[in-house]
SERO-743131 format. One record per residue (C-alpha): residue in three letters; chain; x, y, z. Coordinates in nm, 3 decimals. Layout:
% residues N
residuo = ALA, cadena = A, px = X, py = Y, pz = Z;
...
END
This chain:
% residues 217
residuo = MET, cadena = A, px = -2.022, py = 2.265, pz = 0.694;
residuo = ILE, cadena = A, px = -2.037, py = 2.638, pz = 0.611;
residuo = SER, cadena = A, px = -1.747, py = 2.763, pz = 0.400;
residuo = LYS, cadena = A, px = -1.587, py = 3.102, pz = 0.448;
residuo = GLN, cadena = A, px = -1.680, py = 3.168, pz = 0.084;
residuo = ASP, cadena = A, px = -2.053, py = 3.092, pz = 0.117;
residuo = ASP, cadena = A, px = -2.155, py = 3.456, pz = 0.160;
residuo = LEU, cadena = A, px = -2.021, py = 3.536, pz = -0.186;
residuo = PHE, cadena = A, px = -2.289, py = 3.312, pz = -0.336;
residuo = THR, cadena = A, px = -2.582, py = 3.376, pz = -0.103;
residuo = SER, cadena = A, px = -2.569, py = 3.732, pz = 0.033;
residuo = GLY, cadena = A, px = -2.340, py = 3.924, pz = -0.202;
residuo = ILE, cadena = A, px = -2.392, py = 4.053, pz = -0.553;
residuo = VAL, cadena = A, px = -2.426, py = 3.701, pz = -0.694;
residuo = GLY, cadena = A, px = -2.704, py = 3.620, pz = -0.448;
residuo = LEU, cadena = A, px = -2.887, py = 3.943, pz = -0.531;
residuo = LEU, cadena = A, px = -2.856, py = 3.883, pz = -0.904;
residuo = LEU, cadena = A, px = -2.986, py = 3.527, pz = -0.883;
residuo = ARG, cadena = A, px = -3.273, py = 3.619, pz = -0.649;
residuo = THR, cadena = A, px = -3.393, py = 3.895, pz = -0.880;
residuo = ALA, cadena = A, px = -3.353, py = 3.672, pz = -1.184;
residuo = ALA, cadena = A, px = -3.550, py = 3.392, pz = -1.015;
residuo = ALA, cadena = A, px = -3.822, py = 3.636, pz = -0.906;
residuo = SER, cadena = A, px = -3.857, py = 3.762, pz = -1.263;
residuo = ARG, cadena = A, px = -3.987, py = 3.417, pz = -1.363;
residuo = ASN, cadena = A, px = -4.292, py = 3.450, pz = -1.136;
residuo = PRO, cadena = A, px = -4.624, py = 3.532, pz = -1.306;
residuo = GLY, cadena = A, px = -4.674, py = 3.908, pz = -1.326;
residuo = ALA, cadena = A, px = -4.320, py = 3.984, pz = -1.213;
residuo = ALA, cadena = A, px = -4.091, py = 4.242, pz = -1.373;
residuo = PRO, cadena = A, px = -3.909, py = 4.109, pz = -1.683;
residuo = LEU, cadena = A, px = -3.552, py = 3.994, pz = -1.636;
residuo = GLU, cadena = A, px = -3.414, py = 4.271, pz = -1.860;
residuo = ASP, cadena = A, px = -3.584, py = 4.535, pz = -1.645;
residuo = GLU, cadena = A, px = -3.432, py = 4.384, pz = -1.333;
residuo = LEU, cadena = A, px = -3.087, py = 4.378, pz = -1.494;
residuo = GLN, cadena = A, px = -3.133, py = 4.744, pz = -1.589;
residuo = ARG, cadena = A, px = -3.215, py = 4.819, pz = -1.226;
residuo = LEU, cadena = A, px = -2.908, py = 4.627, pz = -1.112;
residuo = SER, cadena = A, px = -2.694, py = 4.819, pz = -1.361;
residuo = ARG, cadena = A, px = -2.840, py = 5.146, pz = -1.233;
residuo = PHE, cadena = A, px = -2.790, py = 5.043, pz = -0.870;
residuo = LEU, cadena = A, px = -2.424, py = 4.953, pz = -0.922;
residuo = GLN, cadena = A, px = -2.332, py = 5.254, pz = -1.136;
residuo = ASP, cadena = A, px = -2.529, py = 5.517, pz = -0.944;
residuo = SER, cadena = A, px = -2.299, py = 5.484, pz = -0.645;
residuo = ARG, cadena = A, px = -1.942, py = 5.596, pz = -0.705;
residuo = ALA, cadena = A, px = -1.821, py = 5.368, pz = -0.427;
residuo = ILE, cadena = A, px = -2.005, py = 5.055, pz = -0.545;
residuo = GLY, cadena = A, px = -1.928, py = 5.124, pz = -0.910;
residuo = HIS, cadena = A, px = -1.559, py = 5.154, pz = -0.824;
residuo = VAL, cadena = A, px = -1.533, py = 4.813, pz = -0.659;
residuo = MET, cadena = A, px = -1.790, py = 4.624, pz = -0.870;
residuo = PRO, cadena = A, px = -1.807, py = 4.757, pz = -1.226;
residuo = LEU, cadena = A, px = -2.035, py = 4.567, pz = -1.462;
residuo = VAL, cadena = A, px = -1.743, py = 4.409, pz = -1.649;
residuo = THR, cadena = A, px = -1.614, py = 4.262, pz = -1.322;
residuo = LEU, cadena = A, px = -1.954, py = 4.114, pz = -1.240;
residuo = ALA, cadena = A, px = -1.977, py = 3.972, pz = -1.593;
residuo = SER, cadena = A, px = -1.635, py = 3.810, pz = -1.553;
residuo = LEU, cadena = A, px = -1.741, py = 3.659, pz = -1.221;
residuo = LEU, cadena = A, px = -2.048, py = 3.507, pz = -1.386;
residuo = ASP, cadena = A, px = -1.828, py = 3.355, pz = -1.657;
residuo = LEU, cadena = A, px = -1.607, py = 3.199, pz = -1.389;
residuo = LEU, cadena = A, px = -1.912, py = 3.056, pz = -1.215;
residuo = ALA, cadena = A, px = -2.036, py = 2.916, pz = -1.546;
residuo = ASP, cadena = A, px = -1.703, py = 2.737, pz = -1.591;
residuo = GLU, cadena = A, px = -1.752, py = 2.576, pz = -1.250;
residuo = VAL, cadena = A, px = -2.098, py = 2.430, pz = -1.312;
residuo = GLY, cadena = A, px = -2.069, py = 2.053, pz = -1.344;
residuo = ALA, cadena = A, px = -1.718, py = 2.048, pz = -1.194;
residuo = GLU, cadena = A, px = -1.639, py = 1.893, pz = -0.857;
residuo = ALA, cadena = A, px = -1.614, py = 2.238, pz = -0.694;
residuo = PHE, cadena = A, px = -1.975, py = 2.317, pz = -0.785;
residuo = GLY, cadena = A, px = -2.099, py = 2.044, pz = -0.551;
residuo = THR, cadena = A, px = -1.923, py = 2.211, pz = -0.259;
residuo = ARG, cadena = A, px = -2.102, py = 2.541, pz = -0.306;
residuo = PRO, cadena = A, px = -2.394, py = 2.629, pz = -0.072;
residuo = ALA, cadena = A, px = -2.716, py = 2.440, pz = -0.146;
residuo = ALA, cadena = A, px = -2.904, py = 2.772, pz = -0.135;
residuo = TYR, cadena = A, px = -2.687, py = 2.905, pz = -0.417;
residuo = ARG, cadena = A, px = -2.725, py = 2.594, pz = -0.634;
residuo = GLU, cadena = A, px = -3.103, py = 2.589, pz = -0.580;
residuo = GLU, cadena = A, px = -3.139, py = 2.962, pz = -0.656;
residuo = LEU, cadena = A, px = -2.929, py = 2.921, pz = -0.970;
residuo = ALA, cadena = A, px = -3.156, py = 2.639, pz = -1.087;
residuo = ARG, cadena = A, px = -3.467, py = 2.853, pz = -1.022;
residuo = ALA, cadena = A, px = -3.315, py = 3.153, pz = -1.200;
residuo = ALA, cadena = A, px = -3.207, py = 2.944, pz = -1.501;
residuo = GLY, cadena = A, px = -3.548, py = 2.779, pz = -1.536;
residuo = ASP, cadena = A, px = -3.544, py = 2.550, pz = -1.839;
residuo = ASP, cadena = A, px = -3.203, py = 2.676, pz = -1.954;
residuo = PRO, cadena = A, px = -2.882, py = 2.493, pz = -1.861;
residuo = PRO, cadena = A, px = -2.724, py = 2.688, pz = -1.571;
residuo = THR, cadena = A, px = -2.399, py = 2.728, pz = -1.765;
residuo = ASP, cadena = A, px = -2.576, py = 2.888, pz = -2.061;
residuo = PHE, cadena = A, px = -2.785, py = 3.104, pz = -1.831;
residuo = LEU, cadena = A, px = -2.482, py = 3.246, pz = -1.647;
residuo = ARG, cadena = A, px = -2.299, py = 3.315, pz = -1.974;
residuo = SER, cadena = A, px = -2.611, py = 3.482, pz = -2.111;
residuo = LEU, cadena = A, px = -2.628, py = 3.712, pz = -1.807;
residuo = ALA, cadena = A, px = -2.259, py = 3.794, pz = -1.847;
residuo = GLY, cadena = A, px = -2.314, py = 3.883, pz = -2.212;
residuo = ILE, cadena = A, px = -2.609, py = 4.107, pz = -2.130;
residuo = LEU, cadena = A, px = -2.414, py = 4.295, pz = -1.863;
residuo = ARG, cadena = A, px = -2.135, py = 4.359, pz = -2.115;
residuo = ASP, cadena = A, px = -2.382, py = 4.506, pz = -2.362;
residuo = ARG, cadena = A, px = -2.326, py = 4.877, pz = -2.417;
residuo = ARG, cadena = A, px = -2.694, py = 4.943, pz = -2.346;
residuo = PHE, cadena = A, px = -2.633, py = 4.859, pz = -1.983;
residuo = VAL, cadena = A, px = -2.357, py = 5.116, pz = -1.942;
residuo = SER, cadena = A, px = -2.628, py = 5.380, pz = -1.981;
residuo = TYR, cadena = A, px = -2.939, py = 5.298, pz = -1.780;
residuo = PRO, cadena = A, px = -3.295, py = 5.434, pz = -1.755;
residuo = ASP, cadena = A, px = -3.364, py = 5.688, pz = -1.484;
residuo = LEU, cadena = A, px = -3.620, py = 5.639, pz = -1.209;
residuo = THR, cadena = A, px = -3.897, py = 5.808, pz = -1.408;
residuo = GLN, cadena = A, px = -3.845, py = 5.569, pz = -1.701;
residuo = LEU, cadena = A, px = -3.802, py = 5.252, pz = -1.493;
residuo = PRO, cadena = A, px = -3.960, py = 5.281, pz = -1.146;
residuo = LEU, cadena = A, px = -3.798, py = 5.156, pz = -0.828;
residuo = SER, cadena = A, px = -3.855, py = 4.793, pz = -0.732;
residuo = ASP, cadena = A, px = -3.875, py = 4.671, pz = -0.371;
residuo = TRP, cadena = A, px = -3.518, py = 4.543, pz = -0.363;
residuo = GLU, cadena = A, px = -3.375, py = 4.856, pz = -0.524;
residuo = ALA, cadena = A, px = -3.565, py = 5.090, pz = -0.291;
residuo = ASN, cadena = A, px = -3.443, py = 4.896, pz = 0.012;
residuo = GLY, cadena = A, px = -3.088, py = 4.891, pz = -0.118;
residuo = ARG, cadena = A, px = -3.079, py = 5.264, pz = -0.194;
residuo = PHE, cadena = A, px = -3.290, py = 5.415, pz = 0.082;
residuo = SER, cadena = A, px = -3.279, py = 5.178, pz = 0.379;
residuo = LEU, cadena = A, px = -3.184, py = 5.454, pz = 0.627;
residuo = THR, cadena = A, px = -3.465, py = 5.678, pz = 0.505;
residuo = SER, cadena = A, px = -3.714, py = 5.396, pz = 0.549;
residuo = ALA, cadena = A, px = -3.587, py = 5.310, pz = 0.898;
residuo = PHE, cadena = A, px = -3.583, py = 5.668, pz = 1.028;
residuo = VAL, cadena = A, px = -3.922, py = 5.759, pz = 0.882;
residuo = SER, cadena = A, px = -4.067, py = 5.440, pz = 1.033;
residuo = SER, cadena = A, px = -3.929, py = 5.538, pz = 1.374;
residuo = MET, cadena = A, px = -4.064, py = 5.890, pz = 1.333;
residuo = ILE, cadena = A, px = -4.421, py = 5.769, pz = 1.275;
residuo = SER, cadena = A, px = -4.417, py = 5.456, pz = 1.492;
residuo = GLY, cadena = A, px = -4.669, py = 5.592, pz = 1.742;
residuo = GLU, cadena = A, px = -4.430, py = 5.570, pz = 2.037;
residuo = TYR, cadena = A, px = -4.419, py = 5.947, pz = 2.068;
residuo = ALA, cadena = A, px = -4.679, py = 6.220, pz = 2.107;
residuo = ASP, cadena = A, px = -4.582, py = 6.395, pz = 1.783;
residuo = GLN, cadena = A, px = -4.315, py = 6.406, pz = 1.513;
residuo = ASP, cadena = A, px = -4.114, py = 6.677, pz = 1.691;
residuo = GLU, cadena = A, px = -4.080, py = 6.462, pz = 2.001;
residuo = ALA, cadena = A, px = -3.996, py = 6.158, pz = 1.790;
residuo = LEU, cadena = A, px = -3.722, py = 6.343, pz = 1.601;
residuo = GLU, cadena = A, px = -3.574, py = 6.484, pz = 1.920;
residuo = GLU, cadena = A, px = -3.544, py = 6.133, pz = 2.061;
residuo = ILE, cadena = A, px = -3.407, py = 5.988, pz = 1.737;
residuo = LEU, cadena = A, px = -3.143, py = 6.258, pz = 1.689;
residuo = THR, cadena = A, px = -3.040, py = 6.259, pz = 2.055;
residuo = SER, cadena = A, px = -2.994, py = 5.883, pz = 2.053;
residuo = GLU, cadena = A, px = -2.744, py = 5.911, pz = 1.766;
residuo = HIS, cadena = A, px = -2.544, py = 6.203, pz = 1.910;
residuo = PRO, cadena = A, px = -2.246, py = 6.250, pz = 1.928;
residuo = GLU, cadena = A, px = -2.165, py = 5.956, pz = 1.696;
residuo = CYS, cadena = A, px = -2.368, py = 6.095, pz = 1.406;
residuo = GLU, cadena = A, px = -2.207, py = 5.927, pz = 1.106;
residuo = GLU, cadena = A, px = -2.531, py = 5.745, pz = 1.032;
residuo = LEU, cadena = A, px = -2.717, py = 6.077, pz = 1.037;
residuo = ALA, cadena = A, px = -2.471, py = 6.213, pz = 0.782;
residuo = ASP, cadena = A, px = -2.543, py = 5.912, pz = 0.560;
residuo = LEU, cadena = A, px = -2.915, py = 5.967, pz = 0.614;
residuo = ALA, cadena = A, px = -2.883, py = 6.330, pz = 0.506;
residuo = GLY, cadena = A, px = -2.716, py = 6.210, pz = 0.185;
residuo = GLU, cadena = A, px = -3.005, py = 5.974, pz = 0.111;
residuo = LEU, cadena = A, px = -3.264, py = 6.242, pz = 0.180;
residuo = GLN, cadena = A, px = -3.086, py = 6.499, pz = -0.036;
residuo = ARG, cadena = A, px = -3.061, py = 6.248, pz = -0.318;
residuo = LEU, cadena = A, px = -3.432, py = 6.175, pz = -0.295;
residuo = LEU, cadena = A, px = -3.516, py = 6.542, pz = -0.335;
residuo = TYR, cadena = A, px = -3.272, py = 6.566, pz = -0.626;
residuo = LEU, cadena = A, px = -3.411, py = 6.261, pz = -0.807;
residuo = PHE, cadena = A, px = -3.775, py = 6.355, pz = -0.758;
residuo = ARG, cadena = A, px = -3.814, py = 6.727, pz = -0.813;
residuo = THR, cadena = A, px = -4.179, py = 6.759, pz = -0.707;
residuo = PRO, cadena = A, px = -4.374, py = 6.620, pz = -0.410;
residuo = ALA, cadena = A, px = -4.607, py = 6.436, pz = -0.648;
residuo = GLU, cadena = A, px = -4.316, py = 6.261, pz = -0.824;
residuo = LEU, cadena = A, px = -4.159, py = 6.142, pz = -0.498;
residuo = ASP, cadena = A, px = -4.486, py = 6.024, pz = -0.348;
residuo = ALA, cadena = A, px = -4.577, py = 5.835, pz = -0.667;
residuo = ALA, cadena = A, px = -4.235, py = 5.668, pz = -0.687;
residuo = PHE, cadena = A, px = -4.263, py = 5.527, pz = -0.334;
residuo = ALA, cadena = A, px = -4.635, py = 5.450, pz = -0.321;
residuo = ALA, cadena = A, px = -4.587, py = 5.086, pz = -0.416;
residuo = VAL, cadena = A, px = -4.253, py = 5.012, pz = -0.249;
residuo = MET, cadena = A, px = -4.232, py = 5.232, pz = 0.067;
residuo = PRO, cadena = A, px = -4.565, py = 5.412, pz = 0.110;
residuo = HIS, cadena = A, px = -4.455, py = 5.557, pz = 0.446;
residuo = VAL, cadena = A, px = -4.179, py = 5.753, pz = 0.268;
residuo = THR, cadena = A, px = -4.345, py = 6.074, pz = 0.149;
residuo = HIS, cadena = A, px = -4.213, py = 6.410, pz = 0.035;
residuo = ALA, cadena = A, px = -4.347, py = 6.584, pz = 0.344;
residuo = ARG, cadena = A, px = -4.172, py = 6.338, pz = 0.578;
residuo = VAL, cadena = A, px = -3.848, py = 6.346, pz = 0.380;
residuo = ARG, cadena = A, px = -3.843, py = 6.727, pz = 0.389;
residuo = PHE, cadena = A, px = -3.931, py = 6.737, pz = 0.762;
residuo = LEU, cadena = A, px = -3.662, py = 6.482, pz = 0.850;
residuo = LEU, cadena = A, px = -3.395, py = 6.649, pz = 0.637;
residuo = ASP, cadena = A, px = -3.463, py = 6.990, pz = 0.795;
residuo = ALA, cadena = A, px = -3.429, py = 6.835, pz = 1.140;
residuo = VAL, cadena = A, px = -3.100, py = 6.663, pz = 1.054;
residuo = HIS, cadena = A, px = -2.961, py = 6.988, pz = 0.908;
residuo = ALA, cadena = A, px = -3.064, py = 7.178, pz = 1.220;
residuo = HIS, cadena = A, px = -2.898, py = 6.916, pz = 1.440;
residuo = PHE, cadena = A, px = -2.569, py = 6.942, pz = 1.253;
residuo = ALA, cadena = A, px = -2.582, py = 7.322, pz = 1.253;
residuo = GLU, cadena = A, px = -2.636, py = 7.331, pz = 1.629;
residuo = GLN, cadena = A, px = -2.428, py = 7.038, pz = 1.749;
residuo = HIS, cadena = A, px = -2.141, py = 6.986, pz = 1.505;
END
């Protein structure tokens, strides 16, 4: 039977943390500390996310989950969560592993995090930060339309007049151009994670969104 609390362990911040930790154990994968730095950056880079899930809160949640391991309540948690925790912990006892993660997240080094030029985007971070950009660029180049102008006209018209998502998209695109100051930097950052997202397409899409808001709103 699915509990109302299952999503906390499988699709929320705990699920993301355990999935990235488990993936870091694969041969050739990014080290766990790098992934935790990315998670720290992801949480703190957004004012909204950082407000509701500061690192100290996540660390406290991990300590609570560590207390539960071995208790009767642990057996009622989703099998997917318990299996992912075992994979993430590897040869370490799950309790020790969770407390270790909590301790790392409380470390002062994680309050300040490396920027995107020092620690490149990973797949999960790129998708978490720039999902709208990826979706709109994909639609723009899908081949359904004769050219990009026709594609953009259709995309923007389909959103109008409820254009809240376009406003969010504009924020993502502006942030991309702020984070990566040259076309070469942006293209290099996305080559491995979202190769369809290029500086030229970001600039083209942002100009179109700005024009739409100037004309229609």
